[in-house]
C-alpha positions as CSV (number, residue, x, y, z in Angstrom):
1,M,83.9,57.4,129.8
2,H,83.8,61.0,129.2
3,I,87.2,63.4,130.4
4,Q,86.3,67.1,130.6
5,A,88.3,68.9,127.8
6,E,90.4,71.9,129.1
7,E,88.3,75.1,130.1
8,N,88.5,78.3,127.9
9,A,89.9,76.5,125.2
10,I,89.7,78.6,122.4
11,E,91.5,76.3,119.4
12,P,91.5,72.4,120.0
13,V,95.3,71.2,121.2
14,R,96.7,69.5,117.9
15,L,97.8,66.5,118.4
16,F,100.4,64.5,115.6
17,R,101.4,60.9,115.5
18,I,104.8,59.9,114.4
19,N,105.4,56.0,113.6
20,T,109.3,55.2,114.1
21,G,108.8,51.3,113.0
22,S,106.2,50.2,114.8
23,C,104.4,46.9,114.8
24,N,101.1,48.9,114.2
25,G,99.2,47.6,117.6
26,C,99.9,51.1,119.4
27,D,98.8,52.9,116.3
28,V,95.5,51.1,115.9
29,E,94.7,51.8,119.4
30,L,95.4,55.4,118.7
31,A,92.8,55.1,115.7
32,V,90.0,54.3,118.1
33,T,91.0,57.5,119.4
34,S,89.8,59.3,116.5
35,A,87.2,56.8,115.1
36,V,85.4,56.4,118.0
37,T,83.2,58.7,119.9
38,E,83.3,57.1,123.3
39,F,87.4,57.5,123.2
40,D,87.5,60.2,120.8
41,V,90.7,63.1,121.8
42,E,87.6,66.3,121.0
43,Q,86.6,65.1,124.4
44,L,89.8,66.4,125.4
45,G,89.7,69.3,123.2
46,C,92.3,68.2,121.1
47,R,92.1,67.3,116.8
48,Y,95.1,65.3,115.2
49,T,96.6,66.9,112.2
50,E,98.8,65.6,109.6
51,A,100.9,68.6,109.4
52,A,104.3,68.4,111.5
53,R,104.6,72.1,111.7
54,E,101.1,72.4,113.6
55,A,102.0,69.8,116.3
56,D,101.1,71.2,120.1
57,I,101.5,67.1,121.2
58,V,103.6,64.7,119.2
59,L,102.7,61.2,119.8
60,I,105.9,58.6,118.9
61,T,105.1,54.9,118.0
62,G,107.5,52.3,118.2
63,P,111.2,51.4,118.7
64,L,112.7,53.3,116.4
65,T,114.4,52.1,114.0
66,V,117.7,51.9,112.2
67,R,115.7,52.6,108.5
68,A,113.1,55.5,110.4
69,R,115.2,57.1,112.3
70,E,116.5,60.3,110.2
71,E,112.5,60.6,108.8
72,V,111.9,60.6,112.6
73,L,114.3,63.1,113.6
74,R,113.4,65.0,110.3
75,L,109.8,65.4,111.0
76,Y,110.5,66.1,114.5
77,A,112.5,69.0,114.1
78,E,109.9,70.8,112.2
79,T,107.0,70.5,114.8
80,L,106.5,73.4,117.6
81,Q,109.2,74.1,119.7
82,D,106.8,74.2,123.1
83,K,105.5,71.0,122.0
84,V,104.9,68.1,124.5
85,T,106.5,64.8,123.5
86,V,104.5,61.5,124.3
87,A,106.2,57.9,124.1
88,V,103.2,55.6,123.4
89,G,103.4,52.3,124.5
90,V,107.0,50.2,126.4
91,C,108.7,50.5,122.7
92,P,110.0,54.2,121.8
93,V,110.6,53.7,125.6
94,S,112.8,51.1,126.1
95,G,112.1,49.0,123.1
96,G,110.2,46.2,124.5
97,V,110.5,43.1,122.7
98,F,112.4,44.3,119.8
99,R,115.1,46.0,122.2
100,D,118.1,43.5,121.2
101,S,117.4,43.5,117.6
102,Y,120.3,44.8,115.1
103,A,117.5,46.9,113.7
104,V,116.2,49.2,116.5
105,D,118.5,51.9,117.5
106,G,116.4,53.4,120.6
107,P,115.1,54.0,122.9
108,L,113.5,57.2,121.8
109,E,115.3,59.5,124.3
110,R,119.0,58.7,123.0
111,H,117.8,61.1,120.0
112,L,115.2,63.3,121.3
113,P,113.4,64.2,124.8
114,V,110.5,62.4,125.9
115,D,107.7,64.6,128.3
116,V,105.4,62.0,128.8
117,N,105.3,57.9,128.9
118,I,102.3,55.6,128.2
119,P,103.3,51.7,128.4
120,G,101.7,49.4,127.3
121,C,101.6,46.4,123.8
122,P,99.7,48.3,123.3
123,P,97.7,50.9,125.5
124,R,94.2,50.6,125.8
125,P,92.4,53.5,124.4
126,Q,91.4,54.9,128.1
127,A,95.5,54.8,128.9
128,L,95.6,56.5,125.8
129,L,93.2,59.6,126.8
130,A,94.9,59.8,130.2
131,G,98.0,59.8,128.9
132,I,97.4,62.5,126.2
133,A,95.4,64.4,129.4
134,E,98.8,64.1,131.2
135,A,100.3,65.9,128.7
136,L,97.6,68.4,128.2
137,E,98.2,69.7,132.0
138,L,102.3,69.9,131.6
139,R,101.4,71.6,128.6
140,R,99.0,74.1,130.7
141,V,101.8,73.9,133.2
142,R,104.5,75.4,131.0
143,R,102.2,78.2,129.4
144,D,100.8,79.6,132.7
145,G,102.7,78.0,135.7
146,G,101.4,76.4,138.6
147,T,101.5,73.2,139.8
148,P,100.0,69.6,137.9
149,T,97.7,67.7,138.5
150,R,96.7,63.9,138.0
151,R,93.2,64.0,136.3
152,A,91.2,61.1,137.6
153,V,90.1,58.8,134.7
154,P,86.9,56.4,135.6
155,V,87.9,52.6,135.3
156,D,85.2,50.1,133.8
157,N,85.0,46.2,134.6
158,F,86.1,45.6,131.6
159,P,88.7,42.8,132.1
160,V,92.7,43.8,130.6
161,R,95.6,42.8,131.4
162,G,97.7,45.7,133.7
163,R,100.5,46.1,136.1
164,L,102.4,43.0,137.1
165,S,101.8,42.3,141.2
166,Y,104.8,40.8,142.8
167,D,104.8,38.6,146.3
168,A,108.0,38.1,147.6
169,G,106.9,35.8,150.4
170,S,105.5,33.2,148.0
171,C,108.7,33.5,145.4
172,V,111.2,30.5,145.4
173,D,113.6,32.2,142.8
174,C,113.0,29.5,140.1
175,R,113.7,32.3,137.8
176,I,110.8,30.9,135.0
177,C,109.3,34.2,134.8
178,R,112.7,35.9,133.7
179,H,113.3,33.1,131.2
180,V,110.0,33.3,130.2
181,C,109.9,37.2,129.5
182,A,110.5,38.1,126.0
183,A,111.0,41.8,126.6
184,G,113.4,41.4,129.7
185,A,111.2,43.4,131.6
186,I,112.4,40.8,134.7
187,R,115.8,40.9,136.8
188,F,116.8,39.0,139.6
189,E,120.1,39.7,141.9
190,E,121.8,38.2,144.4
191,G,122.5,40.4,148.1
192,E,124.0,39.8,151.1
193,N,120.4,38.9,153.1
194,G,119.0,38.1,149.8
195,V,117.8,37.6,146.4
196,S,115.5,40.8,144.8
197,L,113.4,40.6,141.8
198,T,112.8,44.0,140.2
199,L,110.5,43.9,137.4
200,W,110.3,47.8,134.6
201,H,106.7,48.0,133.8
202,N,108.0,50.6,131.4
203,S,109.4,47.1,129.1
204,C,106.4,44.6,130.6
205,V,104.4,44.2,127.4
206,F,101.6,42.5,129.8
207,C,101.5,39.4,128.2
208,G,101.2,37.4,131.3
209,L,103.4,34.6,130.5
210,C,105.3,35.3,133.6
211,S,102.7,34.8,136.1
212,H,101.4,31.7,133.5
213,Y,104.3,29.8,134.4
214,C,105.5,30.9,137.9
215,P,105.0,27.6,140.2
216,T,103.7,29.3,143.5
217,G,102.1,32.5,142.2
218,A,104.2,35.0,143.1
219,L,103.7,37.3,140.2
220,S,99.8,38.1,139.3
221,V,98.4,40.3,136.9
222,T,96.3,43.0,137.7
223,G,93.5,45.0,136.2
224,D,95.4,48.6,137.0
225,W,96.0,49.7,133.0
226,R,96.7,53.7,134.3
227,L,100.7,53.6,133.8
228,D,101.1,57.1,132.6
229,H,103.6,59.0,133.7
230,P,106.2,61.6,133.3
231,A,109.3,60.6,131.2
232,A,111.6,61.6,134.2
233,D,110.1,58.9,136.7
234,A,110.5,56.0,134.3
235,F,112.8,54.6,136.3
236,R,110.2,55.0,139.4
237,Q,108.2,52.7,137.3
238,V,109.3,49.3,138.9
239,E,108.1,46.3,141.2
240,R,110.5,45.2,143.9
241,G,110.8,42.7,146.3
242,E,113.5,40.5,148.1
243,V,113.1,36.6,148.8
244,P,114.9,36.1,152.0
245,Y,117.9,33.5,152.3
246,A,117.2,30.2,154.9
247,P,119.9,28.2,156.4
248,C,120.4,24.4,154.3
249,V,118.8,22.2,157.3
250,G,121.7,19.9,155.7
251,C,125.0,22.6,156.0
252,G,123.4,25.4,157.1
253,E,124.7,27.2,153.9
254,P,122.1,30.3,152.9
255,I,119.3,29.3,149.8
256,V,116.1,30.2,149.0
257,P,113.8,27.0,149.8
258,A,112.8,25.3,146.6
259,A,109.2,25.2,145.4
260,P,108.0,21.9,146.3
261,Q,105.9,22.6,142.7
262,L,108.9,21.9,141.5
263,L,109.9,19.3,143.2
264,H,107.1,16.7,142.8
265,A,107.9,17.6,139.2
266,A,111.4,16.7,139.3
267,F,110.6,13.2,141.6
268,R,107.7,12.5,139.0
269,R,105.8,10.4,141.9
270,P,104.8,11.3,145.6
271,N,107.8,11.5,147.5
272,P,107.1,12.0,151.0
273,D,110.2,13.8,152.0
274,I,109.3,16.8,149.4
275,E,109.1,18.9,152.7
276,R,112.3,18.3,153.9
277,L,114.1,18.5,150.4
278,K,112.9,21.9,150.1
279,S,114.8,23.3,153.1
280,L,118.2,21.3,151.5
281,C,120.7,22.9,149.2
282,P,121.4,21.1,146.0
283,A,124.5,20.0,147.2
284,C,122.9,18.4,150.3
285,R,119.5,17.4,148.2
286,Q,122.3,15.3,145.3
287,Q,124.7,13.9,148.2
288,M,121.4,12.3,150.0
289,S,119.7,11.1,146.6
290,I,116.3,10.5,148.5
291,G,113.9,8.3,147.0
292,V,116.0,8.5,143.6
293,P,118.8,6.3,142.2
294,R,122.3,7.7,141.8
295,R,123.1,8.5,138.7
């Protein structure tokens, strides 16, 4: 993959990395962008610097731990006033799987301004290049004016976990996905007409557990790995859908029909009444006790 360097660039744009207490996953991927020719940031007209005062673009990894906070803020204060700040990975954006830890004082935006987010856990090298390219474009617009444009990035066929896709038509509100989501990226809300699911891509770590355990295939992992976006759009990076209520065939109460797969697992043997049971509310199912003895 090759992304064209900025035209008429006289001096390379300098990148400075700050680790705020990460697991080093994102740092390993950033190392690829300096050590592997195919993903080298030099193709964007950039180079890494070890001096904070030279930073044109600041790349920040990690969930911002309490212990690292003061040093991070000190380093950040040494950088150039007109730099562009990029949050690398979901940890600086939302805390990721470390969000509720006593040792974390994030998200990063509580302490300093962020311009671009590159979600992922960690983002792949192509996603990092795309996010850095977006930061370069933002830097150009700030200096020269005009309208920012999103650079096209070639997509290879290598299978990777990317954005989650949600099919509300297959969802049965079992909420197993929320239970297994270590990052707390999935939320359910009960409304007047149904149950809505919201999945926040800036918390999702692409682990795929929600898709693996979903009994109906309502959640699936796509190969769409390009999720870089302006930090101001962070709360727009979501997957949403609503599961409508249907009346219980026994009492008429609004319910989300149960998944036949879950009912088969509950009965532990074939049951011809599964189709009828899925349209009953829990109270009516208990009252009818079809196929099982009362306890």
